[in-house]
GUZA-633098 format. One record per residue: residue in one letter; z, y, x of N, C-alpha, C in turn. Coordinates in nm, 2 decimals, decimal comma. Atoms other than C-alpha are relative to their C-alpha. Layout:
N
+----+--------+--------+--------+--------+--------+--------+--------+--------+--------+
: aa :   n.zz :   n.yy :   n.xx :  ca.zz :  ca.yy :  ca.xx :   c.zz :   c.yy :   c.xx :
+----+--------+--------+--------+--------+--------+--------+--------+--------+--------+
:  A :      Z :      Y :      X :      Z :      Y :      X :      Z :      Y :      X :
...
+----+--------+--------+--------+--------+--------+--------+--------+--------+--------+
***
This chain:
169
+----+--------+--------+--------+--------+--------+--------+--------+--------+--------+
: aa :   n.zz :   n.yy :   n.xx :  ca.zz :  ca.yy :  ca.xx :   c.zz :   c.yy :   c.xx :
+----+--------+--------+--------+--------+--------+--------+--------+--------+--------+
:  M :   0,08 :   0,07 :   0,10 :  14,18 :  25,64 :  20,74 :   0,07 :  -0,13 :  -0,05 :
:  A :  -0,07 :   0,12 :   0,03 :  14,37 :  25,32 :  20,75 :   0,13 :   0,03 :  -0,07 :
:  D :  -0,13 :  -0,04 :   0,06 :  14,68 :  25,52 :  20,62 :  -0,02 :   0,01 :  -0,15 :
:  N :   0,02 :  -0,02 :   0,14 :  14,53 :  25,60 :  20,28 :  -0,09 :  -0,11 :  -0,06 :
:  P :   0,08 :   0,11 :   0,05 :  14,42 :  25,29 :  20,10 :  -0,08 :   0,05 :  -0,12 :
:  V :   0,09 :  -0,05 :   0,10 :  14,12 :  25,35 :  19,87 :  -0,03 :  -0,13 :  -0,09 :
:  S :   0,02 :   0,11 :   0,10 :  14,06 :  25,14 :  19,55 :  -0,15 :  -0,03 :   0,01 :
:  Q :   0,13 :   0,05 :   0,00 :  13,75 :  24,94 :  19,51 :  -0,09 :   0,08 :  -0,10 :
:  D :   0,07 :  -0,09 :   0,10 :  13,64 :  25,15 :  19,20 :  -0,03 :   0,13 :   0,07 :
:  Q :   0,02 :  -0,13 :  -0,07 :  13,69 :  25,47 :  19,40 :  -0,11 :  -0,02 :   0,11 :
:  H :   0,10 :   0,02 :  -0,10 :  13,49 :  25,32 :  19,68 :  -0,14 :  -0,01 :  -0,05 :
:  R :   0,13 :   0,02 :   0,06 :  13,20 :  25,22 :  19,45 :  -0,05 :   0,14 :  -0,05 :
:  A :   0,04 :  -0,13 :   0,05 :  13,20 :  25,57 :  19,29 :  -0,04 :   0,09 :   0,12 :
:  D :   0,03 :  -0,08 :  -0,12 :  13,20 :  25,73 :  19,64 :  -0,14 :  -0,04 :   0,05 :
:  M :   0,13 :   0,06 :  -0,05 :  12,91 :  25,50 :  19,74 :  -0,11 :   0,04 :  -0,09 :
:  A :   0,11 :  -0,04 :   0,10 :  12,71 :  25,58 :  19,42 :  -0,03 :   0,14 :   0,02 :
:  E :   0,02 :  -0,15 :  -0,02 :  12,77 :  25,95 :  19,48 :  -0,08 :   0,02 :   0,13 :
:  L :   0,07 :  -0,01 :  -0,12 :  12,65 :  25,91 :  19,84 :  -0,15 :  -0,05 :  -0,01 :
:  R :   0,14 :   0,05 :   0,02 :  12,34 :  25,71 :  19,73 :  -0,08 :   0,10 :  -0,07 :
:  L :   0,07 :  -0,10 :   0,07 :  12,26 :  25,98 :  19,48 :  -0,03 :   0,12 :   0,09 :
:  E :   0,02 :  -0,11 :  -0,10 :  12,30 :  26,25 :  19,75 :  -0,12 :  -0,04 :   0,10 :
:  L :   0,10 :   0,04 :  -0,09 :  12,09 :  26,04 :  19,98 :  -0,14 :   0,00 :  -0,06 :
:  A :   0,12 :   0,00 :   0,08 :  11,82 :  25,99 :  19,71 :  -0,05 :   0,14 :  -0,01 :
:  N :   0,04 :  -0,14 :   0,02 :  11,82 :  26,37 :  19,64 :  -0,05 :   0,05 :   0,14 :
:  T :   0,04 :  -0,05 :  -0,14 :  11,80 :  26,44 :  20,02 :  -0,14 :  -0,06 :   0,04 :
:  L :   0,13 :   0,07 :  -0,03 :  11,51 :  26,19 :  20,06 :  -0,11 :   0,06 :  -0,08 :
:  A :   0,10 :  -0,06 :   0,09 :  11,33 :  26,34 :  19,76 :  -0,04 :   0,14 :   0,05 :
:  S :   0,02 :  -0,14 :  -0,06 :  11,38 :  26,69 :  19,91 :  -0,09 :  -0,01 :   0,13 :
:  L :   0,08 :   0,02 :  -0,13 :  11,25 :  26,56 :  20,25 :  -0,14 :  -0,04 :  -0,03 :
:  D :   0,13 :   0,04 :   0,03 :  10,96 :  26,39 :  20,08 :  -0,09 :   0,13 :  -0,05 :
:  K :   0,07 :  -0,13 :   0,04 :  10,87 :  26,73 :  19,91 :  -0,04 :   0,08 :   0,12 :
:  R :   0,02 :  -0,08 :  -0,12 :  10,91 :  26,91 :  20,24 :  -0,11 :  -0,06 :   0,09 :
:  T :   0,10 :   0,07 :  -0,08 :  10,70 :  26,65 :  20,42 :  -0,13 :   0,02 :  -0,06 :
:  E :   0,13 :  -0,02 :   0,07 :  10,43 :  26,68 :  20,15 :  -0,05 :   0,14 :   0,02 :
:  L :   0,04 :  -0,14 :  -0,02 :  10,43 :  27,06 :  20,19 :  -0,04 :   0,02 :   0,15 :
:  I :   0,04 :   0,00 :  -0,14 :  10,42 :  27,02 :  20,57 :  -0,13 :  -0,06 :   0,02 :
:  A :   0,12 :   0,06 :  -0,02 :  10,14 :  26,78 :  20,54 :  -0,12 :   0,08 :  -0,06 :
:  Q :   0,10 :  -0,09 :   0,06 :   9,95 :  27,02 :  20,31 :  -0,03 :   0,12 :   0,09 :
:  D :   0,01 :  -0,11 :  -0,10 :  10,02 :  27,30 :  20,56 :  -0,08 :  -0,04 :   0,12 :
:  L :   0,08 :   0,05 :  -0,11 :   9,89 :  27,08 :  20,84 :  -0,14 :  -0,02 :  -0,03 :
:  V :   0,14 :   0,01 :   0,04 :   9,58 :  27,00 :  20,65 :  -0,07 :   0,13 :  -0,01 :
:  A :   0,06 :  -0,14 :   0,00 :   9,52 :  27,37 :  20,58 :  -0,02 :   0,05 :   0,14 :
:  F :   0,01 :  -0,05 :  -0,14 :   9,60 :  27,45 :  20,94 :  -0,11 :  -0,07 :   0,08 :
:  R :   0,10 :   0,08 :  -0,06 :   9,37 :  27,17 :  21,06 :  -0,14 :   0,06 :  -0,04 :
:  R :   0,12 :  -0,05 :   0,06 :   9,09 :  27,30 :  20,83 :  -0,03 :   0,14 :   0,06 :
:  E :   0,01 :  -0,13 :  -0,05 :   9,15 :  27,66 :  20,95 :  -0,04 :  -0,01 :   0,15 :
:  T :   0,02 :   0,02 :  -0,15 :   9,16 :  27,55 :  21,32 :  -0,14 :  -0,05 :   0,02 :
:  T :   0,14 :   0,05 :  -0,01 :   8,84 :  27,35 :  21,27 :  -0,10 :   0,11 :  -0,02 :
:  E :   0,09 :  -0,11 :   0,03 :   8,67 :  27,65 :  21,12 :  -0,01 :   0,09 :   0,12 :
:  R :  -0,01 :  -0,09 :  -0,12 :   8,79 :  27,87 :  21,41 :  -0,07 :  -0,06 :   0,12 :
:  F :   0,07 :   0,07 :  -0,11 :   8,68 :  27,61 :  21,66 :  -0,15 :   0,00 :  -0,01 :
:  E :   0,14 :   0,00 :   0,02 :   8,34 :  27,58 :  21,51 :  -0,06 :   0,14 :   0,02 :
:  H :   0,05 :  -0,14 :  -0,02 :   8,30 :  27,96 :  21,50 :   0,00 :   0,03 :   0,15 :
:  L :   0,00 :  -0,03 :  -0,15 :   8,41 :  27,99 :  21,87 :  -0,10 :  -0,08 :   0,07 :
:  E :   0,10 :   0,08 :  -0,07 :   8,18 :  27,70 :  21,96 :  -0,14 :   0,06 :  -0,02 :
:  R :   0,13 :  -0,07 :   0,03 :   7,89 :  27,88 :  21,79 :  -0,02 :   0,12 :   0,09 :
:  Q :   0,00 :  -0,12 :  -0,08 :   7,98 :  28,20 :  21,97 :  -0,02 :  -0,03 :   0,15 :
:  S :   0,01 :   0,04 :  -0,14 :   8,02 :  28,03 :  22,31 :  -0,14 :  -0,06 :   0,03 :
:  T :   0,14 :   0,06 :  -0,02 :   7,69 :  27,84 :  22,26 :  -0,10 :   0,12 :   0,01 :
:  E :   0,09 :  -0,12 :  -0,01 :   7,51 :  28,17 :  22,19 :   0,02 :   0,07 :   0,13 :
:  R :  -0,02 :  -0,07 :  -0,13 :   7,67 :  28,33 :  22,49 :  -0,05 :  -0,08 :   0,12 :
:  F :   0,06 :   0,08 :  -0,10 :   7,58 :  28,04 :  22,71 :  -0,15 :   0,00 :   0,01 :
:  E :   0,14 :  -0,01 :   0,01 :   7,23 :  28,05 :  22,59 :  -0,05 :   0,13 :   0,06 :
:  R :   0,04 :  -0,13 :  -0,05 :   7,21 :  28,42 :  22,66 :   0,02 :   0,01 :   0,15 :
:  V :  -0,02 :   0,00 :  -0,15 :   7,36 :  28,37 :  23,01 :  -0,10 :  -0,08 :   0,07 :
:  E :   0,10 :   0,08 :  -0,06 :   7,12 :  28,09 :  23,08 :  -0,14 :   0,07 :   0,00 :
:  R :   0,12 :  -0,07 :   0,00 :   6,83 :  28,31 :  22,98 :   0,00 :   0,11 :   0,11 :
:  Q :  -0,01 :  -0,10 :  -0,10 :   6,96 :  28,59 :  23,20 :  -0,01 :  -0,06 :   0,14 :
:  M :   0,01 :   0,07 :  -0,13 :   7,01 :  28,35 :  23,49 :  -0,14 :  -0,04 :   0,03 :
:  A :   0,14 :   0,04 :  -0,03 :   6,66 :  28,22 :  23,45 :  -0,09 :   0,12 :   0,04 :
:  E :   0,07 :  -0,13 :  -0,03 :   6,52 :  28,58 :  23,45 :   0,05 :   0,04 :   0,14 :
:  G :  -0,05 :  -0,04 :  -0,13 :   6,75 :  28,65 :  23,75 :  -0,06 :  -0,09 :   0,11 :
:  R :   0,07 :   0,09 :  -0,09 :   6,61 :  28,34 :  23,93 :  -0,14 :   0,04 :   0,03 :
:  E :   0,14 :  -0,03 :  -0,02 :   6,26 :  28,44 :  23,87 :  -0,01 :   0,13 :   0,09 :
:  T :   0,00 :  -0,12 :  -0,08 :   6,33 :  28,79 :  24,00 :   0,04 :  -0,02 :   0,15 :
:  L :  -0,04 :   0,03 :  -0,14 :   6,51 :  28,65 :  24,31 :  -0,11 :  -0,07 :   0,07 :
:  L :   0,11 :   0,07 :  -0,07 :   6,22 :  28,41 :  24,38 :  -0,11 :   0,10 :   0,04 :
:  L :   0,10 :  -0,10 :  -0,03 :   5,98 :  28,70 :  24,36 :   0,04 :   0,09 :   0,12 :
:  R :  -0,04 :  -0,08 :  -0,11 :   6,19 :  28,91 :  24,59 :   0,01 :  -0,08 :   0,13 :
:  F :   0,00 :   0,08 :  -0,12 :   6,23 :  28,62 :  24,83 :  -0,14 :  -0,02 :   0,06 :
:  E :   0,14 :   0,01 :  -0,04 :   5,85 :  28,58 :  24,84 :  -0,04 :   0,13 :   0,07 :
:  Q :   0,03 :  -0,13 :  -0,06 :   5,82 :  28,95 :  24,91 :   0,07 :   0,02 :   0,14 :
:  M :  -0,07 :  -0,01 :  -0,13 :   6,08 :  28,93 :  25,18 :  -0,06 :  -0,09 :   0,11 :
:  D :   0,07 :   0,09 :  -0,10 :   5,91 :  28,63 :  25,34 :  -0,13 :   0,07 :   0,05 :
:  Q :   0,13 :  -0,07 :  -0,05 :   5,58 :  28,83 :  25,35 :   0,04 :   0,11 :   0,10 :
:  R :  -0,04 :  -0,11 :  -0,09 :   5,77 :  29,12 :  25,51 :   0,04 :  -0,06 :   0,13 :
:  F :  -0,04 :   0,07 :  -0,12 :   5,93 :  28,89 :  25,76 :  -0,11 :  -0,05 :   0,08 :
:  E :   0,12 :   0,04 :  -0,07 :   5,60 :  28,74 :  25,85 :  -0,07 :   0,11 :   0,06 :
:  Q :   0,06 :  -0,12 :  -0,05 :   5,45 :  29,08 :  25,89 :   0,08 :   0,05 :   0,12 :
:  A :  -0,08 :  -0,05 :  -0,11 :   5,74 :  29,19 :  26,10 :  -0,01 :  -0,09 :   0,12 :
:  E :   0,02 :   0,10 :  -0,11 :   5,71 :  28,87 :  26,31 :  -0,13 :   0,02 :   0,07 :
:  R :   0,13 :  -0,02 :  -0,06 :   5,34 :  28,93 :  26,37 :   0,01 :   0,13 :   0,09 :
:  Q :  -0,01 :  -0,13 :  -0,07 :   5,42 :  29,30 :  26,47 :   0,08 :  -0,02 :   0,12 :
:  R :  -0,09 :   0,02 :  -0,12 :   5,70 :  29,18 :  26,70 :  -0,07 :  -0,07 :   0,11 :
:  A :   0,07 :   0,08 :  -0,10 :   5,47 :  28,93 :  26,87 :  -0,10 :   0,09 :   0,07 :
:  E :   0,09 :  -0,09 :  -0,06 :   5,21 :  29,20 :  26,92 :   0,07 :   0,10 :   0,09 :
:  D :  -0,08 :  -0,10 :  -0,08 :   5,47 :  29,45 :  27,05 :   0,05 :  -0,07 :   0,13 :
:  R :  -0,05 :   0,07 :  -0,12 :   5,61 :  29,18 :  27,28 :  -0,11 :  -0,02 :   0,10 :
:  Q :   0,12 :   0,02 :  -0,09 :   5,26 :  29,11 :  27,42 :  -0,03 :   0,13 :   0,07 :
:  A :   0,03 :  -0,13 :  -0,06 :   5,20 :  29,48 :  27,48 :   0,11 :   0,03 :   0,10 :
:  M :  -0,11 :  -0,03 :  -0,09 :   5,55 :  29,52 :  27,63 :  -0,01 :  -0,09 :   0,13 :
:  M :   0,01 :   0,09 :  -0,12 :   5,49 :  29,22 :  27,87 :  -0,11 :   0,05 :   0,09 :
:  Q :   0,11 :  -0,05 :  -0,08 :   5,16 :  29,36 :  27,98 :   0,04 :   0,13 :   0,07 :
:  Q :  -0,04 :  -0,13 :  -0,06 :   5,31 :  29,71 :  28,03 :   0,10 :  -0,03 :   0,11 :
:  R :  -0,10 :   0,04 :  -0,10 :   5,60 :  29,54 :  28,22 :  -0,07 :  -0,05 :   0,13 :
:  A :   0,07 :   0,05 :  -0,12 :   5,36 :  29,36 :  28,45 :  -0,07 :   0,12 :   0,08 :
:  E :   0,06 :  -0,12 :  -0,07 :   5,17 :  29,69 :  28,52 :   0,11 :   0,08 :   0,07 :
:  D :  -0,11 :  -0,08 :  -0,06 :   5,50 :  29,87 :  28,58 :   0,05 :  -0,07 :   0,13 :
:  R :  -0,06 :   0,08 :  -0,11 :   5,62 :  29,59 :  28,81 :  -0,10 :   0,01 :   0,12 :
:  Q :   0,10 :  -0,01 :  -0,10 :   5,29 :  29,61 :  29,01 :   0,01 :   0,14 :   0,07 :
:  A :  -0,01 :  -0,14 :  -0,05 :   5,32 :  29,99 :  29,04 :   0,13 :   0,01 :   0,08 :
:  M :  -0,12 :  -0,01 :  -0,07 :   5,68 :  29,96 :  29,15 :   0,00 :  -0,07 :   0,13 :
:  M :   0,01 :   0,07 :  -0,12 :   5,60 :  29,70 :  29,41 :  -0,09 :   0,08 :   0,10 :
:  Q :   0,08 :  -0,08 :  -0,08 :   5,33 :  29,93 :  29,55 :   0,09 :   0,12 :   0,06 :
:  Q :  -0,09 :  -0,10 :  -0,05 :   5,59 :  30,21 :  29,57 :   0,10 :  -0,05 :   0,10 :
:  F :  -0,10 :   0,06 :  -0,09 :   5,84 :  29,98 :  29,74 :  -0,07 :  -0,02 :   0,14 :
:  Q :   0,07 :   0,02 :  -0,12 :   5,57 :  29,89 :  30,00 :  -0,02 :   0,13 :   0,07 :
:  Q :   0,02 :  -0,13 :  -0,06 :   5,50 :  30,26 :  30,06 :   0,13 :   0,05 :   0,06 :
:  I :  -0,13 :  -0,04 :  -0,05 :   5,87 :  30,33 :  30,09 :   0,04 :  -0,08 :   0,13 :
:  D :  -0,03 :   0,08 :  -0,11 :   5,91 :  30,04 :  30,33 :  -0,08 :   0,04 :   0,12 :
:  H :   0,09 :  -0,05 :  -0,11 :   5,62 :  30,17 :  30,55 :   0,06 :   0,13 :   0,05 :
:  Q :  -0,06 :  -0,13 :  -0,04 :   5,78 :  30,52 :  30,55 :   0,13 :  -0,03 :   0,08 :
:  F :  -0,12 :   0,04 :  -0,07 :   6,12 :  30,36 :  30,65 :  -0,03 :  -0,05 :   0,14 :
:  A :   0,04 :   0,06 :  -0,13 :   5,95 :  30,17 :  30,93 :  -0,04 :   0,12 :   0,10 :
:  R :   0,04 :  -0,12 :  -0,09 :   5,79 :  30,50 :  31,06 :   0,12 :   0,08 :   0,04 :
:  H :  -0,12 :  -0,08 :  -0,04 :   6,12 :  30,69 :  31,04 :   0,09 :  -0,08 :   0,09 :
:  E :  -0,08 :   0,08 :  -0,09 :   6,30 :  30,40 :  31,21 :  -0,05 :   0,01 :   0,14 :
:  T :   0,07 :  -0,01 :  -0,13 :   6,05 :  30,42 :  31,50 :   0,04 :   0,14 :   0,06 :
:  R :  -0,04 :  -0,14 :  -0,05 :   6,11 :  30,80 :  31,52 :   0,14 :   0,01 :   0,04 :
:  L :  -0,15 :  -0,01 :  -0,03 :   6,49 :  30,76 :  31,51 :   0,03 :  -0,07 :   0,14 :
:  L :  -0,02 :   0,07 :  -0,12 :   6,47 :  30,50 :  31,79 :  -0,05 :   0,09 :   0,12 :
:  S :   0,05 :  -0,09 :  -0,11 :   6,26 :  30,74 :  32,00 :   0,09 :   0,11 :   0,03 :
:  L :  -0,10 :  -0,12 :  -0,01 :   6,50 :  31,03 :  31,93 :   0,12 :  -0,05 :   0,07 :
:  E :  -0,12 :   0,05 :  -0,06 :   6,79 :  30,81 :  32,03 :  -0,02 :  -0,02 :   0,15 :
:  N :   0,03 :   0,02 :  -0,14 :   6,63 :  30,71 :  32,36 :  -0,01 :   0,14 :   0,07 :
:  W :   0,01 :  -0,13 :  -0,06 :   6,55 :  31,08 :  32,43 :   0,14 :   0,06 :   0,02 :
:  M :  -0,13 :  -0,06 :  -0,01 :   6,91 :  31,18 :  32,35 :   0,08 :  -0,07 :   0,11 :
:  R :  -0,07 :   0,07 :  -0,11 :   7,05 :  30,91 :  32,59 :  -0,05 :   0,05 :   0,13 :
:  T :   0,05 :  -0,05 :  -0,12 :   6,82 :  31,03 :  32,86 :   0,05 :   0,14 :   0,03 :
:  T :  -0,05 :  -0,14 :  -0,02 :   6,92 :  31,39 :  32,80 :   0,14 :   0,00 :   0,04 :
:  Y :  -0,14 :   0,00 :  -0,03 :   7,29 :  31,31 :  32,80 :   0,02 :  -0,05 :   0,15 :
:  V :  -0,02 :   0,05 :  -0,14 :   7,26 :  31,11 :  33,13 :  -0,04 :   0,11 :   0,10 :
:  T :   0,05 :  -0,10 :  -0,09 :   7,06 :  31,39 :  33,29 :   0,10 :   0,12 :   0,00 :
:  L :  -0,10 :  -0,10 :   0,01 :   7,31 :  31,65 :  33,17 :   0,13 :  -0,04 :   0,08 :
:  A :  -0,12 :   0,05 :  -0,07 :   7,60 :  31,44 :  33,31 :  -0,02 :   0,01 :   0,15 :
:  V :   0,03 :   0,00 :  -0,14 :   7,43 :  31,41 :  33,64 :   0,00 :   0,15 :   0,05 :
:  V :   0,00 :  -0,15 :  -0,04 :   7,36 :  31,79 :  33,65 :   0,14 :   0,05 :   0,01 :
:  V :  -0,14 :  -0,06 :   0,01 :   7,72 :  31,87 :  33,55 :   0,08 :  -0,05 :   0,12 :
:  V :  -0,07 :   0,05 :  -0,12 :   7,86 :  31,64 :  33,82 :  -0,05 :   0,06 :   0,13 :
:  G :   0,06 :  -0,07 :  -0,11 :   7,62 :  31,79 :  34,07 :   0,05 :   0,14 :   0,02 :
:  V :  -0,04 :  -0,14 :   0,00 :   7,71 :  32,15 :  33,98 :   0,15 :   0,00 :   0,04 :
:  A :  -0,14 :   0,00 :  -0,03 :   8,08 :  32,06 :  33,99 :   0,03 :  -0,03 :   0,15 :
:  A :  -0,02 :   0,03 :  -0,14 :   8,05 :  31,90 :  34,33 :  -0,04 :   0,12 :   0,09 :
:  Q :   0,04 :  -0,11 :  -0,08 :   7,85 :  32,19 :  34,46 :   0,10 :   0,12 :  -0,01 :
:  L :  -0,10 :  -0,11 :   0,02 :   8,11 :  32,44 :  34,32 :   0,12 :  -0,04 :   0,09 :
:  F :  -0,11 :   0,04 :  -0,08 :   8,39 :  32,24 :  34,48 :  -0,02 :   0,01 :   0,15 :
:  Y :   0,04 :  -0,01 :  -0,14 :   8,21 :  32,22 :  34,81 :   0,00 :   0,15 :   0,04 :
:  T :   0,00 :  -0,14 :  -0,03 :   8,15 :  32,60 :  34,80 :   0,14 :   0,06 :   0,01 :
:  L :  -0,14 :  -0,05 :   0,00 :   8,51 :  32,67 :  34,72 :   0,07 :  -0,04 :   0,13 :
:  L :  -0,07 :   0,05 :  -0,12 :   8,63 :  32,45 :  35,01 :  -0,06 :   0,07 :   0,12 :
:  R :   0,06 :  -0,06 :  -0,11 :   8,38 :  32,62 :  35,24 :   0,06 :   0,14 :   0,02 :
:  F :  -0,05 :  -0,13 :  -0,01 :   8,52 :  32,96 :  35,16 :   0,15 :   0,00 :   0,03 :
:  G :  -0,14 :   0,01 :  -0,02 :   8,87 :  32,84 :  35,22 :   0,09 :   0,00 :  -0,12 :
:  L :  -0,09 :   0,01 :   0,12 :   9,00 :  32,82 :  34,87 :   0,04 :  -0,15 :  -0,02 :
:  K :  -0,05 :   0,13 :   0,01 :   9,22 :  32,53 :  34,81 :   0,02 :  -0,03 :  -0,16 :
:  P :  -0,02 :   0,03 :   0,15 :   9,25 :  32,35 :  34,47 :   0,15 :   0,01 :  -0,02 :
:  P :  -0,14 :  -0,01 :   0,03 :   9,58 :  32,40 :  34,29 :   0,07 :  -0,13 :   0,02 :
:  T :  -0,07 :   0,12 :  -0,02 :   9,85 :  32,16 :  34,38 :   0,11 :  -0,02 :  -0,11 :
:  P :  -0,09 :   0,02 :   0,11 :  10,07 :  32,02 :  34,11 :   0,15 :  -0,01 :   0,05 :
+----+--------+--------+--------+--------+--------+--------+--------+--------+--------+
***
C-alpha cells in the first residue's frame, strides 16, 4: 500500500464512493430492519393471539378438572364414611367374637384341666400298680434263684453220692 502513492483527488473520489456505498448499505439495512420490525410486530400479535387462545383453553380445562376433582372428593368422602361405618361394624363384631372366644377358651381350659387331673390320677394308680408288680418280680426272681441254687446243689450232691466226678479241665 505504501508502494503505490494515491492522489488526493483519487482518495476523495474513493471516499465519496465508499460513503455512497455505506449510505446505500445503511438504507438497505434500515429497510430490512423495518421489515424485520414489521415481522416481529406481526409475530408478536400472532403469538399473543395464540397465547390468549391457549390460555382460554387451559383455563377451561383447569375448570373442568377442578369440577371433576371436586366431584371425586365428594365421592371419596362418601366412600370413606361408608368404610368408616363398615370398620366400626367390623370392630364391634370383632369385639363380640373376641368375647365369645375368650369365654369358650376359659371353658375349654377348665375342661382340659379336669382331663389332666383325671389323667394324673390314672398315672398315680398305674404307678402304684407298677411298683407292686416290680416288688413281686424281685421277690419271684430271688425265690427262683434260691430254688435254682438249691436244685443245683442237690444235683451236685446226688452226683457225688453215686460216684460221678465233675469234669476236670
